[in-house]
C-alpha positions as CSV (number, residue, x, y, z in Angstrom):
1,M,11.5,-19.0,6.6
2,S,8.5,-16.9,6.9
3,Q,6.1,-17.1,3.7
4,R,5.0,-13.8,4.4
5,A,5.6,-10.2,2.0
6,L,5.0,-6.7,3.6
7,I,3.8,-4.9,0.6
8,L,4.2,-1.0,0.8
9,V,2.3,0.3,-1.8
10,D,2.7,4.1,-3.0
11,I,4.2,5.8,0.2
12,Q,5.4,8.4,-1.5
13,N,6.5,12.3,-0.9
14,D,3.1,13.7,-3.0
15,Y,0.8,12.3,-0.9
16,F,2.1,14.0,2.2
17,T,1.4,17.6,3.3
18,G,3.3,19.9,1.1
19,G,2.9,17.2,-2.0
20,K,1.2,17.8,-5.3
21,W,-1.5,15.3,-4.1
22,P,-1.9,15.3,-0.1
23,L,-4.2,12.7,1.4
24,V,-6.1,13.2,4.7
25,G,-4.5,11.5,7.4
26,Q,-1.1,10.3,5.3
27,A,1.2,11.2,8.0
28,E,-0.6,9.1,10.6
29,A,-1.1,6.3,8.4
30,A,2.6,6.4,7.4
31,E,3.3,6.3,11.5
32,K,1.5,3.1,11.4
33,A,3.1,1.7,8.4
34,A,6.4,2.3,9.6
35,A,5.8,0.4,12.7
36,V,4.6,-2.9,10.7
37,L,7.6,-2.3,8.6
38,T,9.7,-2.3,11.7
39,A,7.9,-5.4,13.1
40,A,8.4,-7.1,9.5
41,R,12.2,-6.5,8.9
42,A,12.6,-7.8,12.6
43,A,10.3,-11.1,11.5
44,G,12.6,-11.4,8.8
45,D,9.1,-11.3,6.6
46,A,10.0,-9.8,2.7
47,V,9.6,-6.4,2.4
48,I,8.6,-4.8,-1.2
49,H,8.3,-1.4,-1.5
50,I,5.9,-0.5,-4.5
51,R,6.5,3.2,-6.0
52,H,3.8,4.7,-8.7
53,E,4.9,6.9,-11.6
54,I,2.6,8.7,-13.7
55,T,4.1,8.5,-17.4
56,R,1.4,10.6,-19.1
57,P,1.9,14.2,-20.1
58,N,0.8,16.6,-17.7
59,A,0.6,14.1,-14.6
60,P,-0.6,15.8,-11.7
61,F,1.7,14.0,-9.4
62,F,4.0,11.1,-9.0
63,V,6.1,12.6,-11.8
64,R,8.9,10.5,-13.1
65,G,12.3,11.3,-11.3
66,S,10.7,14.1,-9.2
67,E,11.2,14.3,-5.3
68,G,7.1,13.7,-5.3
69,A,7.5,10.6,-6.7
70,A,10.2,9.1,-4.3
71,I,9.4,7.0,-1.4
72,H,8.9,8.8,1.7
73,P,11.6,8.7,4.5
74,S,9.3,7.2,7.0
75,V,9.7,3.7,5.0
76,Q,12.8,4.4,3.4
77,P,13.9,1.1,1.8
78,L,16.9,-0.7,3.4
79,P,19.4,-2.4,0.9
80,G,18.3,-5.6,-0.4
81,E,14.6,-4.9,-0.2
82,T,12.9,-4.9,-3.3
83,I,11.6,-1.8,-5.0
84,L,9.1,-2.0,-7.8
85,V,7.7,0.6,-10.1
86,K,4.3,0.6,-11.5
87,N,2.5,3.0,-13.6
88,F,-1.1,1.4,-12.9
89,A,-3.3,1.3,-9.8
90,N,-2.5,-2.5,-9.4
91,S,0.7,-3.3,-8.2
92,F,0.6,-6.5,-10.7
93,R,-0.1,-5.2,-13.9
94,E,2.7,-5.1,-16.0
95,T,5.1,-5.4,-12.8
96,S,7.1,-8.3,-11.5
97,L,5.6,-8.3,-8.4
98,K,3.8,-11.8,-9.1
99,A,7.2,-13.4,-10.4
100,E,9.0,-12.0,-7.3
101,L,6.6,-13.5,-4.8
102,D,6.2,-17.0,-6.4
103,A,10.1,-17.0,-6.9
104,R,10.6,-16.6,-3.1
105,G,7.6,-18.8,-2.3
106,L,5.9,-15.8,-0.5
107,T,2.3,-16.8,-0.3
108,D,1.1,-14.4,2.7
109,L,0.9,-10.5,1.9
110,V,0.5,-7.9,4.5
111,I,-0.9,-4.9,2.1
112,L,-0.9,-1.3,2.9
113,G,-0.4,2.4,1.8
114,S,-2.2,4.9,-0.4
115,M,-4.8,5.3,-2.1
116,T,-7.4,3.2,-0.4
117,Q,-9.7,3.5,-3.3
118,N,-7.5,2.8,-6.2
119,C,-3.9,1.2,-5.4
120,I,-5.0,-0.6,-2.1
121,D,-8.2,-2.0,-3.6
122,S,-6.7,-3.1,-6.9
123,T,-3.8,-4.6,-5.6
124,T,-5.7,-6.4,-2.8
125,R,-8.3,-7.8,-5.1
126,A,-5.4,-9.1,-7.8
127,A,-3.7,-10.9,-4.7
128,A,-6.6,-12.6,-3.9
129,D,-7.6,-13.3,-7.3
130,L,-4.0,-14.7,-7.9
131,G,-4.6,-17.0,-4.6
132,Y,-2.4,-15.3,-2.1
133,S,-3.8,-15.1,1.5
134,A,-3.7,-10.8,2.1
135,T,-4.2,-9.0,5.1
136,V,-4.7,-5.3,4.9
137,I,-3.8,-2.9,7.5
138,H,-6.6,-0.5,7.6
139,D,-5.0,2.3,9.4
140,A,-1.8,2.2,7.5
141,C,-3.8,3.3,4.3
142,A,-4.8,6.6,3.4
143,T,-7.4,8.3,0.9
144,L,-9.1,11.7,0.4
145,D,-12.6,12.8,0.0
146,L,-14.1,12.0,-3.2
147,T,-17.1,13.3,-5.4
148,F,-19.7,11.8,-7.1
149,G,-21.9,14.3,-8.9
150,D,-22.2,17.3,-6.8
151,Q,-22.1,15.0,-3.6
152,I,-18.9,15.0,-1.6
153,I,-17.7,11.6,0.0
154,P,-15.4,12.3,3.2
155,A,-12.1,10.5,3.2
156,A,-13.4,8.5,6.6
157,Q,-16.4,7.2,4.2
158,V,-14.5,6.4,1.6
159,Q,-12.0,4.6,3.6
160,A,-14.8,2.8,5.9
161,A,-16.8,1.8,2.6
162,Y,-13.5,0.0,0.8
163,M,-12.1,-1.5,4.0
164,A,-15.6,-3.4,4.5
165,A,-15.8,-4.1,0.7
166,L,-12.1,-5.8,0.9
167,G,-12.9,-7.6,4.4
168,F,-16.1,-9.0,3.1
169,A,-14.7,-11.2,0.5
170,F,-10.9,-10.3,-0.4
171,A,-8.4,-9.9,2.9
172,N,-8.5,-10.0,6.5
173,V,-8.8,-6.3,7.4
174,V,-7.4,-5.2,11.0
175,S,-5.5,-2.6,12.7
176,A,-1.9,-2.0,12.8
177,E,-2.2,-2.2,16.7
178,T,-4.2,-5.7,16.4
179,Y,-1.5,-6.9,13.6
180,L,1.5,-6.1,15.4
181,A,-0.5,-7.8,18.8
182,T,-0.9,-11.2,16.9
183,P,2.1,-13.7,17.4
184,R,3.7,-14.5,14.0
185,L,5.0,-18.4,13.5
């Protein structure tokens, strides 16, 4: 039995064109995520979908019960796949993710989704801190342009900086193509 789990973080409607908080390259990232998801299912890996809900009043996106907060059809969960709802960037914070992984003996995590600089970063760092082996599929993650003072940081630079940092100390960072081409035990 595989000790690997695919963790799909926040691939939700609001991040796509027409949603309340569209990300740069989200459709392309979701296409890569769908390919990794198909391979994980075929390999018998555990699949865990993480869905973010923002509970504060006047939330800009991911409003509880809204269509925008729903998981995108490109990675729609199958019956029996775990779906966890979170209210913070870190998928481990105040969720049952760690308990779910530990109860099933899952030690190797494959992480993908959105947003790179928030939920992917904090979830991956937490996974490493908790002793899990993490792989991040960089082109199955998406982000957006950010601002710092009066400077605009393009999404491609945000993505590269965060993936470089994660790859330096927290995870194996690879493309979907490389991941899918690597034989699995």
